N, CA, C and O atoms as CSV, one atom per row, in Angstrom:
chain,resi,resn,atom,element,x,y,z
A,1,MET,N,N,11.014,22.562,-3.415
A,1,MET,CA,C,11.854,22.065,-4.441
A,1,MET,C,C,11.413,22.091,-5.814
A,1,MET,O,O,10.442,21.368,-6.039
A,2,VAL,N,N,11.880,22.738,-6.784
A,2,VAL,CA,C,11.369,22.738,-8.055
A,2,VAL,C,C,12.086,21.514,-8.887
A,2,VAL,O,O,13.311,21.488,-9.005
A,3,PRO,N,N,11.320,20.597,-9.403
A,3,PRO,CA,C,11.913,19.421,-10.165
A,3,PRO,C,C,12.687,19.957,-11.341
A,3,PRO,O,O,12.417,21.000,-11.936
A,4,SER,N,N,13.755,19.071,-11.634
A,4,SER,CA,C,14.602,19.412,-13.093
A,4,SER,C,C,13.551,18.820,-14.135
A,4,SER,O,O,12.545,18.170,-13.850
A,5,VAL,N,N,13.973,19.160,-15.326
A,5,VAL,CA,C,13.505,18.963,-16.656
A,5,VAL,C,C,13.586,17.367,-16.874
A,5,VAL,O,O,12.820,16.771,-17.632
A,6,HIS,N,N,14.517,16.797,-16.184
A,6,HIS,CA,C,14.867,15.277,-16.431
A,6,HIS,C,C,14.068,14.538,-15.331
A,6,HIS,O,O,14.116,13.311,-15.414
A,7,GLU,N,N,13.421,15.002,-14.427
A,7,GLU,CA,C,12.627,14.325,-13.495
A,7,GLU,C,C,11.293,14.105,-14.006
A,7,GLU,O,O,10.614,13.218,-13.488
A,8,TYR,N,N,10.826,14.802,-14.963
A,8,TYR,CA,C,9.474,14.741,-15.661
A,8,TYR,C,C,9.365,14.539,-17.292
A,8,TYR,O,O,10.041,15.089,-18.161
A,9,ILE,N,N,8.532,13.785,-17.404
A,9,ILE,CA,C,8.270,13.414,-18.985
A,9,ILE,C,C,6.738,13.575,-19.103
A,9,ILE,O,O,5.874,12.927,-18.513
A,10,PHE,N,N,6.595,14.540,-19.956
A,10,PHE,CA,C,4.920,14.756,-20.215
A,10,PHE,C,C,4.206,15.037,-18.883
A,10,PHE,O,O,3.106,14.510,-18.721
A,11,GLY,N,N,4.669,15.740,-18.005
A,11,GLY,CA,C,3.876,15.901,-16.833
A,11,GLY,C,C,3.851,14.668,-15.788
A,11,GLY,O,O,3.041,14.648,-14.862
A,12,THR,N,N,4.665,13.785,-15.973
A,12,THR,CA,C,4.515,12.432,-15.279
A,12,THR,C,C,5.797,12.518,-14.595
A,12,THR,O,O,6.809,12.722,-15.267
A,13,PRO,N,N,5.874,12.363,-13.137
A,13,PRO,CA,C,7.161,12.069,-12.664
A,13,PRO,C,C,7.828,10.817,-12.833
A,13,PRO,O,O,7.137,9.810,-12.673
A,14,CYS,N,N,9.036,10.680,-13.124
A,14,CYS,CA,C,10.113,9.706,-13.562
A,14,CYS,C,C,10.451,8.930,-12.343
A,14,CYS,O,O,10.634,9.522,-11.279
A,15,ILE,N,N,10.555,7.514,-12.443
A,15,ILE,CA,C,10.965,6.769,-11.120
A,15,ILE,C,C,12.174,7.245,-10.548
A,15,ILE,O,O,12.305,7.017,-9.346
A,16,GLY,N,N,13.215,7.939,-11.210
A,16,GLY,CA,C,14.364,8.533,-10.732
A,16,GLY,C,C,13.995,9.357,-9.864
A,16,GLY,O,O,14.532,9.219,-8.765
A,17,SER,N,N,13.068,10.385,-10.003
A,17,SER,CA,C,12.877,11.371,-9.008
A,17,SER,C,C,12.590,10.888,-7.497
A,17,SER,O,O,12.789,11.596,-6.510
A,18,TYR,N,N,12.163,9.764,-7.476
A,18,TYR,CA,C,12.001,8.911,-6.047
A,18,TYR,C,C,13.096,8.359,-5.320
A,18,TYR,O,O,12.960,7.688,-4.297
A,19,LEU,N,N,14.427,8.711,-5.980
A,19,LEU,CA,C,15.491,7.920,-5.303
A,19,LEU,C,C,15.963,8.450,-3.848
A,19,LEU,O,O,16.228,9.644,-3.707
A,20,ASP,N,N,16.047,7.701,-2.958
A,20,ASP,CA,C,16.435,8.259,-1.589
A,20,ASP,C,C,15.056,9.131,-0.934
A,20,ASP,O,O,15.221,9.988,-0.065
A,21,ARG,N,N,14.020,8.865,-1.351
A,21,ARG,CA,C,12.670,9.268,-0.761
A,21,ARG,C,C,11.832,8.246,-0.265
A,21,ARG,O,O,11.723,7.147,-0.810
A,22,LYS,N,N,11.221,8.597,0.788
A,22,LYS,CA,C,10.241,7.676,1.463
A,22,LYS,C,C,9.016,7.637,0.582
A,22,LYS,O,O,8.423,8.619,0.134
A,23,LEU,N,N,8.715,6.340,0.391
A,23,LEU,CA,C,7.556,5.984,-0.437
A,23,LEU,C,C,6.387,5.120,-0.069
A,23,LEU,O,O,6.665,4.187,0.684
A,24,LEU,N,N,5.156,5.235,-0.437
A,24,LEU,CA,C,4.187,4.255,-0.049
A,24,LEU,C,C,4.000,3.461,-1.339
A,24,LEU,O,O,3.826,4.128,-2.360
A,25,ILE,N,N,4.011,2.217,-1.431
A,25,ILE,CA,C,3.755,1.403,-2.539
A,25,ILE,C,C,2.478,0.636,-2.274
A,25,ILE,O,O,2.285,0.029,-1.221
A,26,LEU,N,N,1.730,0.682,-3.138
A,26,LEU,CA,C,0.375,-0.242,-3.051
A,26,LEU,C,C,0.486,-1.416,-4.206
A,26,LEU,O,O,0.292,-1.128,-5.387
A,27,LEU,N,N,0.772,-2.605,-3.837
A,27,LEU,CA,C,0.871,-3.876,-4.603
A,27,LEU,C,C,-0.632,-4.114,-5.107
A,27,LEU,O,O,-1.682,-3.735,-4.590
A,28,LEU,N,N,-0.390,-4.940,-6.403
A,28,LEU,CA,C,-1.649,-5.570,-6.937
A,28,LEU,C,C,-2.390,-6.366,-6.009
A,28,LEU,O,O,-3.619,-6.407,-6.064
A,29,ASP,N,N,-1.693,-7.034,-5.116
A,29,ASP,CA,C,-2.704,-7.954,-4.157
A,29,ASP,C,C,-3.159,-7.100,-2.931
A,29,ASP,O,O,-3.837,-7.561,-2.012
A,30,GLY,N,N,-2.759,-5.928,-3.001
A,30,GLY,CA,C,-3.507,-5.097,-1.964
A,30,GLY,C,C,-2.457,-4.797,-0.760
A,30,GLY,O,O,-2.691,-3.956,0.108
A,31,ARG,N,N,-1.490,-5.436,-0.797
A,31,ARG,CA,C,-0.515,-4.911,0.501
A,31,ARG,C,C,0.066,-3.602,0.210
A,31,ARG,O,O,0.296,-3.168,-0.919
A,32,CYS,N,N,0.308,-2.951,1.426
A,32,CYS,CA,C,0.935,-1.603,1.393
A,32,CYS,C,C,2.299,-1.607,1.898
A,32,CYS,O,O,2.508,-1.999,3.045
A,33,ILE,N,N,3.255,-1.204,1.144
A,33,ILE,CA,C,4.852,-1.218,1.491
A,33,ILE,C,C,5.251,0.051,1.655
A,33,ILE,O,O,4.887,0.920,0.862
A,34,ILE,N,N,6.041,0.317,2.695
A,34,ILE,CA,C,6.563,1.655,3.001
A,34,ILE,C,C,7.890,1.624,3.151
A,34,ILE,O,O,8.322,0.768,3.923
A,35,GLY,N,N,8.791,2.458,2.520
A,35,GLY,CA,C,10.176,2.277,2.578
A,35,GLY,C,C,10.950,3.312,1.830
A,35,GLY,O,O,10.296,4.259,1.392
A,36,THR,N,N,11.972,3.291,1.658
A,36,THR,CA,C,13.007,4.340,0.952
A,36,THR,C,C,13.674,3.846,-0.419
A,36,THR,O,O,14.543,2.974,-0.428
A,37,MET,N,N,13.321,4.310,-1.276
A,37,MET,CA,C,13.904,3.506,-2.580
A,37,MET,C,C,15.222,4.062,-2.887
A,37,MET,O,O,15.524,5.255,-2.915
A,38,CYS,N,N,16.095,2.879,-3.153
A,38,CYS,CA,C,17.433,3.109,-3.128
A,38,CYS,C,C,18.235,2.753,-4.446
A,38,CYS,O,O,19.421,2.977,-4.684
A,39,ALA,N,N,17.304,2.153,-5.224
A,39,ALA,CA,C,17.707,1.771,-6.871
A,39,ALA,C,C,16.597,1.392,-7.430
A,39,ALA,O,O,15.587,1.114,-6.782
A,40,PHE,N,N,16.700,1.335,-8.953
A,40,PHE,CA,C,15.789,1.003,-10.007
A,40,PHE,C,C,16.433,0.436,-11.214
A,40,PHE,O,O,17.648,0.521,-11.391
A,41,ASP,N,N,15.690,-0.096,-11.980
A,41,ASP,CA,C,16.359,-0.576,-13.493
A,41,ASP,C,C,15.253,-0.106,-14.495
A,41,ASP,O,O,14.204,0.468,-14.203
A,42,GLN,N,N,15.713,-0.476,-15.766
A,42,GLN,CA,C,15.020,-0.132,-17.024
A,42,GLN,C,C,13.663,-0.807,-17.109
A,42,GLN,O,O,12.787,-0.352,-17.845
A,43,HIS,N,N,13.497,-1.807,-16.419
A,43,HIS,CA,C,11.978,-2.473,-16.427
A,43,HIS,C,C,11.201,-1.864,-15.387
A,43,HIS,O,O,10.091,-2.392,-15.336
A,44,GLY,N,N,11.361,-0.930,-14.515
A,44,GLY,CA,C,10.526,-0.375,-13.598
A,44,GLY,C,C,10.540,-1.196,-12.287
A,44,GLY,O,O,9.662,-0.931,-11.465
A,45,ASN,N,N,11.481,-2.209,-11.987
A,45,ASN,CA,C,11.692,-2.712,-10.797
A,45,ASN,C,C,12.474,-2.006,-9.941
A,45,ASN,O,O,13.423,-1.397,-10.437
A,46,PHE,N,N,12.283,-1.943,-8.692
A,46,PHE,CA,C,13.071,-1.003,-7.764
A,46,PHE,C,C,13.461,-1.640,-6.323
A,46,PHE,O,O,12.777,-2.541,-5.838
A,47,VAL,N,N,14.336,-1.238,-5.825
A,47,VAL,CA,C,14.804,-1.749,-4.453
A,47,VAL,C,C,14.293,-0.689,-3.225
A,47,VAL,O,O,14.466,0.529,-3.179
A,48,VAL,N,N,13.760,-1.371,-2.466
A,48,VAL,CA,C,13.485,-0.459,-1.188
A,48,VAL,C,C,14.057,-0.812,-0.176
A,48,VAL,O,O,13.937,-1.993,0.151
A,49,GLU,N,N,14.772,-0.012,0.556
A,49,GLU,CA,C,15.297,-0.278,1.963
A,49,GLU,C,C,14.631,0.080,3.198
A,49,GLU,O,O,13.794,0.982,3.240
A,50,SER,N,N,14.984,-0.610,4.214
A,50,SER,CA,C,13.995,-0.220,5.510
A,50,SER,C,C,12.552,-0.307,5.260
A,50,SER,O,O,11.771,0.549,5.675
A,51,ALA,N,N,12.214,-1.275,4.623
A,51,ALA,CA,C,10.870,-1.632,4.226
A,51,ALA,C,C,9.869,-2.269,5.231
A,51,ALA,O,O,10.222,-3.194,5.964
A,52,PHE,N,N,8.884,-1.865,5.246
A,52,PHE,CA,C,7.804,-2.485,6.073
A,52,PHE,C,C,6.424,-2.599,5.490
A,52,PHE,O,O,5.939,-1.758,4.733
A,53,GLU,N,N,5.767,-3.801,5.930
A,53,GLU,CA,C,4.229,-3.741,5.392
A,53,GLU,C,C,3.548,-3.150,6.375
A,53,GLU,O,O,3.829,-3.308,7.563
A,54,ARG,N,N,2.463,-2.318,5.885
A,54,ARG,CA,C,1.629,-1.634,6.855
A,54,ARG,C,C,0.410,-2.460,6.858
A,54,ARG,O,O,-0.041,-2.670,5.732
A,55,ILE,N,N,-0.122,-2.890,7.670
A,55,ILE,CA,C,-1.451,-3.918,7.825
A,55,ILE,C,C,-2.309,-3.025,8.529
A,55,ILE,O,O,-2.023,-2.585,9.643
A,56,VAL,N,N,-3.385,-2.739,7.892
A,56,VAL,CA,C,-4.493,-2.054,8.368
A,56,VAL,C,C,-5.831,-2.649,8.688
A,56,VAL,O,O,-6.508,-2.973,7.713
A,57,ALA,N,N,-6.338,-2.854,9.901
A,57,ALA,CA,C,-7.771,-3.397,9.997
A,57,ALA,C,C,-8.605,-2.568,11.071
A,57,ALA,O,O,-8.251,-2.467,12.246
A,58,GLU,N,N,-9.776,-1.973,10.527
A,58,GLU,CA,C,-10.618,-1.077,11.483
A,58,GLU,C,C,-9.675,-0.078,11.906
A,58,GLU,O,O,-8.916,0.434,11.083
A,59,ASN,N,N,-9.658,0.266,13.208
A,59,ASN,CA,C,-8.966,1.171,13.743
A,59,ASN,C,C,-7.521,0.701,14.418
A,59,ASN,O,O,-6.935,1.314,15.311
A,60,GLN,N,N,-7.145,-0.359,13.871
A,60,GLN,CA,C,-5.547,-0.801,14.261
A,60,GLN,C,C,-4.834,-0.933,13.118
A,60,GLN,O,O,-5.225,-1.016,11.954
A,61,TYR,N,N,-3.605,-0.945,13.638
A,61,TYR,CA,C,-2.420,-1.220,12.357
A,61,TYR,C,C,-1.234,-1.890,13.149
A,61,TYR,O,O,-1.118,-1.888,14.374
A,62,CYS,N,N,-0.458,-2.408,12.328
A,62,CYS,CA,C,0.622,-3.138,12.612
A,62,CYS,C,C,1.806,-2.933,11.421
A,62,CYS,O,O,1.458,-3.148,10.260
A,63,ASP,N,N,3.048,-2.567,11.660
A,63,ASP,CA,C,4.147,-2.420,10.703
A,63,ASP,C,C,4.700,-3.742,10.785
A,63,ASP,O,O,5.038,-4.159,11.893
A,64,LYS,N,N,4.844,-4.488,9.723
A,64,LYS,CA,C,5.669,-5.850,9.793
A,64,LYS,C,C,6.832,-5.570,9.144
A,64,LYS,O,O,6.718,-5.291,7.950
A,65,PRO,N,N,8.211,-5.573,9.751
A,65,PRO,CA,C,9.437,-5.409,9.009
A,65,PRO,C,C,9.866,-6.160,7.896
A,65,PRO,O,O,9.757,-7.384,7.979
A,66,MET,N,N,10.253,-5.750,7.049
A,66,MET,CA,C,10.733,-6.520,5.659
A,66,MET,C,C,12.337,-6.378,5.330
A,66,MET,O,O,13.009,-7.289,4.847
A,67,GLY,N,N,12.808,-5.138,5.657
A,67,GLY,CA,C,14.080,-4.952,5.563
A,67,GLY,C,C,14.392,-4.394,4.095
A,67,GLY,O,O,13.900,-3.331,3.718
A,68,LEU,N,N,15.191,-5.126,3.328
A,68,LEU,CA,C,15.622,-4.763,2.032
A,68,LEU,C,C,14.700,-5.593,1.030
A,68,LEU,O,O,14.631,-6.821,1.093
A,69,LEU,N,N,13.950,-4.777,0.042
A,69,LEU,CA,C,12.902,-5.376,-0.637
A,69,LEU,C,C,13.078,-5.268,-2.062
A,69,LEU,O,O,13.272,-4.122,-2.469
A,70,VAL,N,N,13.055,-6.259,-2.975
A,70,VAL,CA,C,12.950,-5.767,-4.438
A,70,VAL,C,C,11.389,-6.026,-4.931
A,70,VAL,O,O,10.721,-7.049,-4.781
A,71,VAL,N,N,11.016,-4.777,-5.567
A,71,VAL,CA,C,9.665,-4.930,-5.926
A,71,VAL,C,C,9.574,-5.052,-7.566
A,71,VAL,O,O,10.155,-4.219,-8.262
A,72,ARG,N,N,8.877,-6.042,-8.104
A,72,ARG,CA,C,8.766,-5.976,-9.459
A,72,ARG,C,C,7.884,-4.700,-10.065
A,72,ARG,O,O,6.898,-4.376,-9.404
A,73,GLY,N,N,8.115,-4.114,-11.023
A,73,GLY,CA,C,7.561,-2.885,-11.593
A,73,GLY,C,C,6.000,-3.277,-11.802
A,73,GLY,O,O,5.062,-2.631,-11.333
A,74,ASP,N,N,5.891,-4.444,-12.585
A,74,ASP,CA,C,4.614,-4.944,-13.059
A,74,ASP,C,C,3.610,-5.324,-11.723
A,74,ASP,O,O,2.395,-5.446,-11.881
A,75,ASN,N,N,4.229,-5.486,-10.465
A,75,ASN,CA,C,3.330,-5.710,-9.238
A,75,ASN,C,C,3.003,-4.655,-8.514
A,75,ASN,O,O,2.260,-4.810,-7.545
A,76,ALA,N,N,3.540,-3.281,-8.883
A,76,ALA,CA,C,3.272,-2.018,-8.348
A,76,ALA,C,C,1.897,-1.428,-9.023
A,76,ALA,O,O,1.715,-1.250,-10.227
A,77,MET,N,N,1.153,-1.218,-8.163
A,77,MET,CA,C,-0.125,-0.467,-8.618
A,77,MET,C,C,-0.224,0.972,-8.428
A,77,MET,O,O,-0.830,1.683,-9.230
A,78,PHE,N,N,0.383,1.442,-7.335
A,78,PHE,CA,C,0.576,2.718,-7.112
A,78,PHE,C,C,1.816,2.883,-6.193
A,78,PHE,O,O,2.145,2.130,-5.277
A,79,ILE,N,N,2.468,4.059,-6.629
A,79,ILE,CA,C,3.900,4.535,-5.991
A,79,ILE,C,C,3.536,5.899,-5.817
A,79,ILE,O,O,3.034,6.551,-6.733
A,80,GLY,N,N,3.816,6.471,-4.420
A,80,GLY,CA,C,3.715,7.787,-4.303
A,80,GLY,C,C,4.791,8.209,-3.091
A,80,GLY,O,O,5.124,7.441,-2.189
A,81,GLU,N,N,5.214,9.430,-3.234
A,81,GLU,CA,C,6.255,10.027,-2.056
A,81,GLU,C,C,5.182,10.414,-0.743
A,81,GLU,O,O,4.018,10.805,-0.829
A,82,MET,N,N,5.831,10.215,0.234
A,82,MET,CA,C,5.091,10.285,1.476
A,82,MET,C,C,5.504,11.714,1.753
A,82,MET,O,O,6.651,12.079,1.496
A,83,ASP,N,N,4.597,12.539,2.273
A,83,ASP,CA,C,4.985,13.848,2.813
A,83,ASP,C,C,5.136,13.666,4.339
A,83,ASP,O,O,4.276,13.246,5.113
A,84,LEU,N,N,6.540,14.107,4.655
A,84,LEU,CA,C,7.009,13.822,5.952
A,84,LEU,C,C,6.460,14.959,6.791
A,84,LEU,O,O,6.634,14.838,8.003
A,85,SER,N,N,5.870,15.972,6.391
A,85,SER,CA,C,5.210,17.121,7.247
A,85,SER,C,C,4.042,16.661,8.023
A,85,SER,O,O,3.736,17.004,9.165
A,86,PHE,N,N,3.386,15.770,7.178
A,86,PHE,CA,C,2.223,15.292,7.955
A,86,PHE,C,C,2.260,13.964,8.756
A,86,PHE,O,O,3.083,13.104,8.441
A,87,PRO,N,N,1.430,13.779,9.742
A,87,PRO,CA,C,1.500,12.498,10.510
A,87,PRO,C,C,1.144,11.322,9.418
A,87,PRO,O,O,0.419,11.569,8.454
A,88,GLU,N,N,1.699,10.058,9.641
A,88,GLU,CA,C,1.262,8.976,8.713
A,88,GLU,C,C,0.102,8.399,8.795
A,88,GLU,O,O,-0.451,7.826,7.857
A,89,LEU,N,N,-0.445,8.545,10.204
A,89,LEU,CA,C,-1.796,7.803,10.473
A,89,LEU,C,C,-2.597,8.935,11.219
A,89,LEU,O,O,-2.059,9.885,11.787
A,90,PRO,N,N,-3.897,8.722,11.148
A,90,PRO,CA,C,-4.845,9.668,12.104
A,90,PRO,C,C,-4.598,9.133,13.478
A,90,PRO,O,O,-4.210,7.994,13.736
A,91,PRO,N,N,-4.878,10.126,14.363
A,91,PRO,CA,C,-4.608,9.668,15.760
A,91,PRO,C,C,-5.384,8.712,16.394
A,91,PRO,O,O,-4.955,8.194,17.425
A,92,HIS,N,N,-6.729,8.321,15.821
A,92,HIS,CA,C,-7.405,7.286,16.359
A,92,HIS,C,C,-7.055,5.973,16.074
A,92,HIS,O,O,-7.663,5.077,16.660
A,93,ILE,N,N,-6.097,5.676,15.197
A,93,ILE,CA,C,-5.478,4.243,14.703
A,93,ILE,C,C,-4.637,4.101,15.667
A,93,ILE,O,O,-3.845,5.007,15.924
A,94,THR,N,N,-4.662,2.779,16.468
A,94,THR,CA,C,-3.927,2.312,17.367
A,94,THR,C,C,-2.861,1.226,16.956
A,94,THR,O,O,-3.229,0.446,16.078
A,95,ALA,N,N,-1.636,1.072,17.450
A,95,ALA,CA,C,-0.792,0.301,16.949
A,95,ALA,C,C,-1.120,-1.047,17.873
A,95,ALA,O,O,-1.535,-0.997,19.031
A,96,VAL,N,N,-0.882,-2.104,17.216
A,96,VAL,CA,C,-1.188,-3.544,17.946
A,96,VAL,C,C,-0.051,-4.548,17.487
A,96,VAL,O,O,0.766,-4.229,16.624
A,97,SER,N,N,-0.049,-5.742,18.098
A,97,SER,CA,C,0.978,-6.753,17.440
A,97,SER,C,C,0.706,-7.273,16.278
A,97,SER,O,O,-0.411,-7.135,15.779
A,98,LEU,N,N,1.631,-7.906,15.715
A,98,LEU,CA,C,1.283,-8.731,14.497
A,98,LEU,C,C,0.087,-9.832,14.565
A,98,LEU,O,O,-0.780,-9.951,13.699
A,99,PRO,N,N,0.193,-10.617,15.748
A,99,PRO,CA,C,-0.791,-11.639,15.676
A,99,PRO,C,C,-2.241,-10.949,15.814
A,99,PRO,O,O,-3.182,-11.413,15.169
A,100,GLN,N,N,-2.411,-9.850,16.652
A,100,GLN,CA,C,-3.493,-9.263,17.010
A,100,GLN,C,C,-4.174,-8.781,15.569
A,100,GLN,O,O,-5.330,-9.068,15.261
A,101,ILE,N,N,-3.281,-8.010,14.746
A,101,ILE,CA,C,-3.774,-7.490,13.602
A,101,ILE,C,C,-4.074,-8.593,12.473
A,101,ILE,O,O,-5.084,-8.500,11.775
A,102,LEU,N,N,-3.218,-9.566,12.336
A,102,LEU,CA,C,-3.650,-10.506,11.519
A,102,LEU,C,C,-4.923,-11.199,11.781
A,102,LEU,O,O,-5.540,-11.628,10.807
A,103,ILE,N,N,-5.499,-11.401,13.212
A,103,ILE,CA,C,-6.810,-11.851,13.497
A,103,ILE,C,C,-7.816,-11.035,13.041
A,103,ILE,O,O,-8.773,-11.473,12.402
A,104,ALA,N,N,-7.642,-9.688,13.371
A,104,ALA,CA,C,-8.507,-8.335,12.878
A,104,ALA,C,C,-8.731,-8.482,11.480
A,104,ALA,O,O,-9.877,-8.395,11.039
A,105,ARG,N,N,-7.699,-8.709,10.693
A,105,ARG,CA,C,-7.699,-8.549,9.368
A,105,ARG,C,C,-8.576,-9.781,8.708
A,105,ARG,O,O,-9.369,-9.687,7.771
A,106,LYS,N,N,-8.234,-10.903,9.417
A,106,LYS,CA,C,-9.028,-12.202,8.758
A,106,LYS,C,C,-10.558,-11.949,9.192
A,106,LYS,O,O,-11.413,-12.426,8.445
A,107,ALA,N,N,-10.958,-11.273,10.281
A,107,ALA,CA,C,-12.351,-11.132,10.472
A,107,ALA,C,C,-12.971,-10.202,9.567
A,107,ALA,O,O,-14.123,-10.270,9.139
A,108,GLU,N,N,-12.072,-9.296,9.305
A,108,GLU,CA,C,-12.694,-8.096,8.438
A,108,GLU,C,C,-12.836,-8.696,7.144
A,108,GLU,O,O,-13.874,-8.491,6.515
A,109,LEU,N,N,-11.840,-9.478,6.622
A,109,LEU,CA,C,-12.000,-9.957,5.228
A,109,LEU,C,C,-13.364,-11.157,5.170
A,109,LEU,O,O,-14.159,-11.303,4.241
A,110,GLU,N,N,-13.319,-11.829,6.325
A,110,GLU,CA,C,-14.544,-12.796,6.275
A,110,GLU,C,C,-16.017,-11.910,6.304
A,110,GLU,O,O,-17.063,-12.247,5.751
A,111,SER,N,N,-15.807,-10.836,7.011
A,111,SER,CA,C,-17.044,-10.128,7.096
A,111,SER,C,C,-17.470,-9.462,5.663
A,111,SER,O,O,-18.643,-9.558,5.302
A,112,SER,N,N,-16.678,-8.907,4.993
A,112,SER,CA,C,-16.724,-8.400,3.712
A,112,SER,C,C,-17.156,-9.525,2.767
A,112,SER,O,O,-17.971,-9.326,1.867
A,113,ALA,N,N,-16.603,-10.672,2.990
A,113,ALA,CA,C,-17.100,-11.783,2.002
A,113,ALA,C,C,-18.586,-12.188,2.190
A,113,ALA,O,O,-19.396,-12.437,1.298
A,114,LEU,N,N,-18.796,-12.204,3.653
A,114,LEU,CA,C,-20.064,-12.380,3.870
A,114,LEU,C,C,-21.006,-11.306,3.485
A,114,LEU,O,O,-22.150,-11.659,3.197
A,115,LYS,N,N,-20.743,-10.216,3.442
A,115,LYS,CA,C,-21.519,-8.993,2.908
A,115,LYS,C,C,-21.749,-9.202,1.306
A,115,LYS,O,O,-22.870,-9.003,0.840
A,116,ARG,N,N,-20.894,-9.523,0.649
A,116,ARG,CA,C,-20.822,-9.747,-0.880
A,116,ARG,C,C,-21.969,-11.075,-1.108
A,116,ARG,O,O,-22.862,-11.114,-1.955
A,117,THR,N,N,-21.685,-11.961,-0.232
A,117,THR,CA,C,-22.540,-13.159,-0.546
A,117,THR,C,C,-23.932,-12.762,-0.502
A,117,THR,O,O,-24.655,-13.018,-1.465
A,118,LEU,N,N,-24.465,-12.051,0.711
A,118,LEU,CA,C,-25.592,-11.609,1.167
A,118,LEU,C,C,-26.194,-10.673,0.035
A,118,LEU,O,O,-27.369,-10.727,-0.327
A,119,LYS,N,N,-25.334,-9.893,-0.426
A,119,LYS,CA,C,-25.823,-9.037,-1.483
A,119,LYS,C,C,-26.041,-9.583,-2.677
A,119,LYS,O,O,-26.947,-9.109,-3.362
A,120,LYS,N,N,-25.340,-10.577,-3.123
A,120,LYS,CA,C,-25.610,-11.383,-4.401
A,120,LYS,C,C,-26.828,-12.239,-4.305
A,120,LYS,O,O,-27.632,-12.377,-5.227
A,121,TRP,N,N,-26.920,-12.829,-3.081
A,121,TRP,CA,C,-28.312,-13.596,-2.789
A,121,TRP,C,C,-29.683,-12.771,-2.871
A,121,TRP,O,O,-30.756,-13.192,-3.302
A,122,MET,N,N,-29.358,-11.303,-2.280
A,122,MET,CA,C,-30.735,-10.396,-2.362
A,122,MET,C,C,-30.893,-10.033,-3.888
A,122,MET,O,O,-32.009,-10.051,-4.406
A,123,GLU,N,N,-29.920,-9.749,-4.501
A,123,GLU,CA,C,-29.874,-9.184,-6.001
A,123,GLU,C,C,-30.727,-10.484,-6.786
A,123,GLU,O,O,-31.675,-10.260,-7.539
A,124,GLU,N,N,-30.265,-11.757,-6.502
A,124,GLU,CA,C,-30.979,-12.836,-7.064
A,124,GLU,C,C,-32.421,-13.066,-6.702
A,124,GLU,O,O,-33.260,-13.513,-7.485
A,125,LEU,N,N,-32.648,-12.713,-5.404
A,125,LEU,CA,C,-34.151,-12.945,-5.051
A,125,LEU,C,C,-34.953,-11.863,-5.551
A,125,LEU,O,O,-36.155,-12.077,-5.707
A,126,LEU,N,N,-34.494,-10.771,-5.818
A,126,LEU,CA,C,-35.116,-9.376,-6.218
A,126,LEU,C,C,-35.216,-9.423,-7.715
A,126,LEU,O,O,-35.986,-8.642,-8.275
A,127,ASP,N,N,-34.380,-10.419,-8.523
A,127,ASP,CA,C,-34.650,-10.436,-9.952
A,127,ASP,C,C,-35.789,-11.186,-10.327
A,127,ASP,O,O,-36.254,-11.008,-11.453
A,128,GLY,N,N,-36.393,-12.132,-9.424
A,128,GLY,CA,C,-37.506,-12.689,-9.616
A,128,GLY,C,C,-38.789,-12.020,-9.289
A,128,GLY,O,O,-39.833,-12.499,-9.730
A,129,VAL,N,N,-38.799,-11.031,-8.607
A,129,VAL,CA,C,-40.027,-10.139,-8.243
A,129,VAL,C,C,-40.220,-9.194,-9.500
A,129,VAL,O,O,-41.127,-8.362,-9.513
């Protein structure tokens, strides 16, 4: 499908070209929202229907349903249309329940925090050498 001249301004897609399309939205806090955009306003805020938050930890994921969602434009870091001809996830990723993924995500965050702390300590230790 060739986009019309009104869908693009200076080579960048306008938010209006995403109406009624399945989007992946990455928020500033790191959450990933997937859903169909059904409305937007002049401030860049938009409404997503059939929305769900995809939580991924290691080789597991869970889709947390959110329903109809209003996203503030200044809270969205990335917005992209999903290609429906490709699978959404690699085959080695398995679906788990919400409590399981929250435990796995917490463990993953604690592990990365520990790695950052150890790296900082090693840098401080090596600065004295």
